[in-house]
N, C-alpha and C positions, 0 to 999 in steps of 0.2 A: 162456491166462493173459492178464489184461487189461493194457493198456498201462502203467497207473500202477505196477503191481508190477514190470514189466520196467524201466521208467524208473528206479525207485528203486534196483534192483540196479546199473544202469549208472552212476548218479550216485555210488554208493559205491565203484566200482572205481577203480584207479589206472591211467590210460591216458595220462598225460602230455599231449603236444601233441594227440593225437587226441581226448582228453577235452575239452580246451579248445576245439577246433574244433567238436565235436559239441554242446557244452553249449547254445549259443543255439538250435540247431535242435531239440534235445530239449525244452527248455522251451517253445518255440513249439508243438511237437506236443502237449505236455501241455495247453497252453492251449486246444486245439481239441477236447479230450475232455471229455465230461460224466462226472461222478464215478460216477454210478449209473444203472442202468436205471430207467425209469419203472415205478411200481407198477402191477400189474394192476388194471383197473377192477372186477373181480369178486372181489378178495381180501377176506377177513374183516378187520374192524378192531377186534374186541373185545379183542384181545391181540396182543403181538408174535409173530412167527412167523419161522422160518428164520433168516436172518442179521440180522434187525432188531436194532438196539441196544435194550437193555432199560432203560438209564438214559442221561442226558445225558453223564455221564462216560465211559461205554462208547462212546457215539457219538464223543466227542472222541478217544478213544484209537484207534478205528478210523480216523479221519481222520489221526491222527499216523502210523499204520502205512502209510497210502496216500500221504500227501503230505509226509512228514517233512522233506525238504530245501527244500520250497517255502515262500515267505513266508506267514506266518499273520497277522501284525499289522504295521502301520506307524503311527507316531505321532510327534508333535513333543514332546520332553520339556519344553521351556520356550520362551517367546516368543523368536524370533530364531534358534533352533537349527534344524538340518537334521532332516528326518524320519529316524527310526530304525526298523529293521525286525527282526523276529525270526521264525524259521521255526517250522513245526509241531512239530518235535522239541523245540525250546527251550520253546515254550509248554506242550506236554504235560508236560515235566519240571517246569516251574514249577507247574502245576496239581496235579500229584501231590505235590510238596513241600509245597504249601499244605495239601492234604488230610492229609498225614502230621503236620504240625505242629498242625493243628486237633485231630486225634485225640490228640496227645500232651499238649495243654493241657486236655483233658477234654471237648471237644465230642463228643457221642455220636450214634449213629444215632437219628433222631427229633427231635434238637435243632434249633434255628434259630440262624442268624447274621444280623445286620443290617448293611446297607451304606448308608452316607450318603456316596456317592461319585459323581463324574461318570464317564461312560464312560471306561474305561481298561483296560489289560492287567491291572492289579491287580483291577479289578471282575470281569473275566471269569475270572481264575484263582481268585478266591474262590468264585465261583458253581460252577465245576466241581469245585474242591477239596472244597467242602461236599457236593456231590452224590456224590463218590467214597466218602465215609464214611456216606452215607445221611442227612445233615443237609439242611435246607432253608435257603434264603436269603430274606430280605425286603429289598427295596431301596427307598430313599427318594431324593428329589431334594435336592440341596444347597441349592436356593433355597426349600425349604419353610419354613414357620414352625416355629421350634423347638418350639412347643406341639404341633404335629402330629407331629413326631418323637417327643416324649415320649409322646403318646397311642399311637402305633403300637408303640413299644418296650414300653410297659406291657402292651399287648394281646398282642403276639407273644411276649414273654418270651424274648428271644434269650440265648444263652450268650456271645456276643461281638459287639461293635460295631466295624465298620471305618469310620474317619472320614477324610474327604478331606484335611484339613490342620488346623493349629493354630487357625485362625480359626473353622472349623466346630466344633471341639471347644470353643472358648470359648463359643459360643452354646449348645451342648448342656449344658455344665456348669451354666449359669445356670438351665436349665429342669428338669434332672433332680434327684432326691432328694439331700439332703446326706449321707445315710447310704449306706455301701457296699452294704448289703443291697438297696438299690433299683437297683443296677447289675448288669450281666451278670456271672456268676460267673467267666468266663474273661477278663474285662477289656475293654480298648479296644485296637484296632490302629490306629495312626496312620500314614497313608500318606505324607504330605508329609515333606520333609527338615527342616523347622523343628521345633525342640522345642516341647513343649506350653507354653502360657502359663498358662491356667486348668487346674489339675489336678483330676481327679475326686477324690472323697473318699479318705482314707487307707484302704488295703486293696484298692483297685481297681488292678490291674496295667495299665500302659500299655506295650504292645509297639510296637516300630518295625518297619517293613516289612522292612528289610534283615536285621535279626537274626531276625525271624520266618521268613523264607525260608531263611536260612542254617541255622537250627536244624532246619527241616523236611527239608533235604537229608540231614542225618545222623540223623534220627529213624527209629524202627523202622517196618517195614511195617504195613499194616492190611488188614483183610478188605474187599475191594471190594464195595460195595452192589450188589444184584442185583434189587431189587424194582421192577418197572415201575409199580406202582400206589402206591408210597410218595410222600409229599409231596415235591415238588421245590422249590416256591416259594410264598410268600405275597405276592400283589400287592395292595396296598391301593387301593381305588377312590378316585375323586377327592374324594368327600365333598361333592358339590354340594347334597345334600339332608340333610345331617347328618354324623355322624362317619364317617370312612372304614371300609369293611368289607374284611376280609382274604380275598381270593379264594384258595382252596386249589387249586393245580394240581399234578397228579401228573406223574411222568416221562412216562407214556403219553399224558396230555392233550396235552403239548407235542410229543412225538415223533410222534404221529399226524398232527398238523398238518404237521410237517416232511416226513415220509415221503410224505404225500399229494401235495405239490408238487415232490418231488425230480425233476429232469430234465423237468418239464413246462414250465418256462421255460428259455430258452436261457442257461444259466450253464455256463461251461467251467472246468475246473481251472486255477487260476492267474489267473483273472479278478480284477480289483480292484473293490472297492466304496468308496463314501465314506460312512462311518457317522456319523450325527449324531443320529438319533432316540434319545431317552433309553432305556437298557436297563431302567430302572425301570418302564417301560411295557411291556405284553405285546406290542404290535406291534413295538416296537424290539428286545426281547430275543429273541422267537421268530424274527423274520425278518432283522434286521440283525446278529444275532450267531449264534444256533444254526444257522439255515439256511445261513448263509455258511460256518460251520465244517464242516457236513456236506458242502458242495459243493466244498470245497477252494479257497475264495476267499481272496484277500489282502485282509483287512479293514483299511481305512485310516481312522483316526479323525480327524474334523474338529476342529481345536483351537480355532477361533474361529467361532462361529455367525454372526457378522456378515460373515464372509468365505468362505462356503460355495463360491461360484462361483470365487473366487480359488484356493482350495485344490484344487478339482476340476480346474482347469487344470493343476496340478502332478501330481495323482494319475492323471488320465485314467481315471475309473471306467467299467466296462462296465455296472454295476448301480447304480441310485440309488433308494432307498426313502425316501419323505418324506410329510409330511402336506399337506393341500390348501393350507394357508397358504403353504408354500414355492412351490408351483406357481402360486398366484394372484399372488404377488409377482413371479415370473418373467414371467408373462403381462402384468402391469401395466407392468413396466419395459421389456420389449421393444416392446409396443404404443405406449408413450409415445414411444420413440425412433423408431418407424416414423412416427408422426403428425407428429413434428417434422422429419422428413427433407425435404430440398429438392433441387431440380435433378434430376440423373441418379439420385441415391440414391432419391428418391421414385418415379421411374419404375421402377427395379429392384425396389423393394419391392412396388409394385402388380403388376408382371409375375409376381413370385415367388408372391405370394398367389393370384393367379388360376390360375397354372399348377399349384400344389399342390392347390388345391381341385378343379380339373378332373381331375387324376390320381387323387385319392382317390375322387371320385364315380364315375369309370369303374371303379375296382377294386371298388367296392361293399362296402368294409369299414369298420368303425369301430374306433377304438382302436389298431389295428395300423398301423405306419408302412408307407408305400408308396414304394418306391425311385423316383427320377426316371427317366424314360424318354424318349429322344429328345434331339436336340441342344439345343434351346432350354430344355426342361424341366431338363436337367442344367446348362445355363448359369446359369439363374436360381437354381437350388439352390446352385451354387457361389458365386455373387455375394452371396446373401442368407442362405439357411438354413444353409449350412455355417458361416458366421460366428456365427450364433446357437448352433449346436451346440457350437462351439468354446468358448463360455463355460463349459461344463461338461466341458471336456477333449476334446470331439470324438470320444469313443469309446463313448458310452452305447448299449447294445444294447436295454435296456428299463428302464422306471421303473415303480414302483408307488406308489399313493396309498392311504392308509387313515386310520383314526381319526376321520374326519369326512367329510361329503359333499363330493365334488369337482364343481365346476360343469361341465356339459357343454360350455360355451363354452371353458373352460380346457382340457379334455381334447381337444377338437377342434383347438385351437390347437397343443397339444403334438404331436399327430399330424401337423399341417402342418410343424412344425419338423423332423420326421423321427425322432421317438422313438416306440417302442411305449409307450403309457401305459395302465396297467391299474389300475382301481379295485377294491379289495376291501372286504369287510364282515365285521365280527366284534366281539366284546366281550372284555374281560378274562376274563369268565366262560366264554368258549368258546375260550380258549387262543392266539390270538383268532380264527383263520380259520373263517368259515362258508361264504363264497362269494367268488369273484373272477372278474373278466374275465381272459382270457389263458391260464389254466392248461389249458383244454380244447382249445387249438389255434388256429391262425390262422383268421381269418374267423368265429370263434364269439363274438366280443365285441360288446356293444351299449352305446351311450351311454344314459344314464338308467336303467341297471341296474347291479348289482354282480356280474353274471356268474352262472355256474353254481355250484350248491351243491357243496361239496367231496365227494370220494369218502368213503363211510363216514358221512356226515352226512345227516340227514333234516330237512327244513324243513316245518312245518305252519303254515298260516295260520288262526288262530282268529278267524273273523269274528264270533263272539259277543262278543268284547271290544271291538267297534267298531260304532257305531250310526248312521253317516252313510248315509242312504238313497241319496245321490248317488254313493257309492263302495262298492257292496255286495261287491266282490271283495277289498277290503282288510281286514286284521285284524292282530292281534298275531302277531309271528313267534315260533314255538316251535321250538327247536333240539333235536334228539336225536342223540347220537353220542358217539364216544370223546373228543371235545374238550371236552365239558361238565365244568365244575369239580366237585370233590368236595363243595363247599359253602363257606359263609363261616365263617372261623375264630371260634370262641367265640360264634357267633351263630345258634343253631338257629332262632330266630323268623324272622330275615331269610331264612335258607335255605329254610324251609318256604313262604315267600311266592313263591319263584321256581322251586324244584325240585319238579316235579310227581311225579316218581319218579326213581330214580337214572339219570343220563344224559339227563334231559329237562328243559329249561330255558325258562322264560318270559323273553323278552328285554326286554319293555317297548317294543320298536320296532314301528312299523306298517309293513306292506309287503304285497306281492302277488307272485304268481308269474305270469309271462307264459305264453302258450300253448306256447312252446318251452322252458320250464323255467328261464328266467332270473329272478333275484330283483330286485325293485325295492323300495327303501326310501323310504317316504313321510313318515316323521316318528317322533316318540315319542308313546306313548300319553298320558303325563302332560303333555307339552308342548303337545298339541293344545288349542285353545281354541275356544269357540263365541261367535260374535257375537250381538248382540241379535236379528238376523233369523233366528237358528237355523242359520246356515251355519258349518261347521267350517273352521278354518284350521290348517294344518301349517306352523309357522314356519321350521323348520331349513333346508329347501332354498331357501326364499325369501330367507333371510338371506344365503346364499352368493351369490345374484345381486347383492344390495346391496353386498357386500364386494368385488365386482369393480370398483366405482367407484374411480378414483384419489383421490377425495376422502374415502374411508371406510377407517378402520383396523379398527373393530369395529362390529357392528350387532346389535340385538335387535329382533324384531317381536313386538308384543303387542296386546291389545285385548279380552281376555275380558269378555264381557257388555257390550261397548260397541257403539255404532253402527258405528264405523269402526276399523280397525287404526291403530296408531301405531308409529313407529320411535324407538328410542334409539340414537344414533350417536356413537361417538368418532371425530372427523374426523382425517384427515391434515392437520394445521394448515397446513403450508407449501403443500401443493397447494391447499387450500381458499382461502387468501389469494391465490394466483396466479389461481385461477379467478374469484374475486370481482373482482379488479383488472381482469382481461381483460374481464369483463362490465360494468365501470363501476358496480359495486355498492359503495357506501361502507360501511365497517365500522370498529368500534373497534379500537384497537391492542392492547388487553389481550385475551388469549385467552378468559378467563372471560366478559368482557363481550361479546366477539364472538359467543360461543355462545348468549348470551341474546338477541341482536339479532334482531328479528322479520324484518327484510329478509334477513338472512343465512340464517335458517331457511327462509324462503319460497323463496329462490333455490336452496338445496341440495335441498329437497324437489322442486321443479320439475325439476331436473337428474336426480334419481333416478327420478322418474316417467317421464321421457322416455327414459332410457337403461338403467335397471336393473329397473324394475317394469313389465315389458311382457309381453304375451301371447306365446306360449301358457303360459309358466311361471306367470304371474300372472293370476288371475281378477279381475274388476272389484272385487268386494267385499274382496279381499285387499290391494289397493293402499292404502298408508298415507294417511290424511287429515291427519296432523300429524306433527311431528318434534321430538324433544328432543335437544339437542346437549350432549355432555359433553366438556369440554376436558381433563379428567384422563385419562391413560392407564390402561387396565384392566390391572392386574398382580396377581401373587400377594401383593405387599407390602401393597396396599390391600384385599386380600381380595375382589377382583372376578373373579379368575381362579383356577382350580384349578392345581396343579402341572403338569397335562397340558394346560393352556391352554384349558380350557372355561370359559365365562362362568358365574359363580355368579348365576343369574337372581334368586333371592330377594334377595341383597344389592344387586344393581343396581336392582331395582324399589324397594327400601326407600330407597336413596339419592335416587331421583327421585320419591318419593311425592308431594310437593307439586306438582311439575310435572304429574304424571299426573292428579292430582285436578283440576287447573285446565284440562285439555284440554276 
């Protein structure tokens, strides 16, 4: 019998003082156990087998059975309040009650529900509750434009909309039809405590969360869905090149991803994570929610994205999953403090950096943390690196980066700090995991790659889709496997463009496979551009180098059919002003005028050429010959960023059309 089941029986017995004495020890023992055995490398992945969960709700209930009394979620109900926790038993009962009430108000197998919610226990319970009855969910971001909500709701035709609060409902009411027939048949579920201000049309029921859950607890049972190939979720793409497309993912699409990585990373039962990636995105939902539930992790929701590090100091997570922007900010902040250190602090920093670099070089590994060894190595680690680790709680065992390219400089720095840092690759259409560093074991990860392809997944490099004679081994990445989407919802034409046959998907990404089977991403097929001299430029990885500058918040590299490339940069205005002042460069006080000033542009371009546009990452013809500065922040509100924080290139180029033509 495995430890978890023994532990559960002990936790349920009445042993008085002995129980109280043993409880901390038992929980500590549980925290050192992995929830599952690693999947066999040669298992088949076409369908669930043996004890595999067949749906996400079944997966949840298996975890409830194993980890029932352990904490499942931690969250801060409102600003200034203490963190509240609920265990797996409580969350399982909540999800089941939600499923029962969805069923009782007429949501049926094959229907959809829509979520316009921030990450929350309610978000998770609705997704699992819908899955329990065989319905699918489609999630949106609360900061999306209401017009995008309306488009997605019209396209996905949900039976119910769950809304974050009355302010969100106000925005939606102004965008949706004035006739009840244009609204979901089961109405609106309002999560917040405040009553609605702007009501939907007469005839649209507005449920409150408290009464919805209460009714669900007393509602009749339902038949638990059991189809692994049924639609689990519709995740809408960012819409950088047009209207969003609804990616159809089945239970098995997502579960194959989760089962592939179970117990391949060191996650113990009872570990804590700090969850802040939006679950409306496939990277966030698959790995920061479902994978954690499968692993018996205590999921702690970050309540304030501007205070991630502060909340991590309270949570002390063992697992941290984030996008490159988070790691780049961390890199910039720590290095800025290192550079400003004086006296003994500066000496300690220098010693710690040299000692860590020497230790890692001797170990001959990349991405994997290497423990300090020897008196002085341990001393410098304690004086410097342990304090850096403490910013994230001091307990991180590993961290993952995904959704965009991670700079090798940043990854190497995180390794020096003492964190295992693994980059993965995938798309919404692949559920999302295709490959990752870390999952195949210590010493198997390499910088400038996204690791080994996941078990059950096959990657083909189509060199016919790419015609750069200087890079003959590169081509479009084609993915084949159980993780490949069912198709795009209501869009057969778009599906036919990327699905070559069932389970075989054209990613649109450029890449190559190394001789030892590691995948390298070199750009996007459509984002590549050719200079006047016939040379191809892949901008994405180069832009990441530019964004490492403390003077840069956002950067885009372009130059199609031009002699030289150029940069469009949204500067960090405060840092730029400090840099200009230190360099004795005069500049206008007004931000807009400063960004137009030629002396300012010349100085920043020179700085970037010296520190960020350097070989071997940059070739001579790729180095920007000019720069355009944009003082306005790129946001979803001004339609320059997608909800998943990708730049809308077409909109940005249109905004700066005159400046580009004048280059």
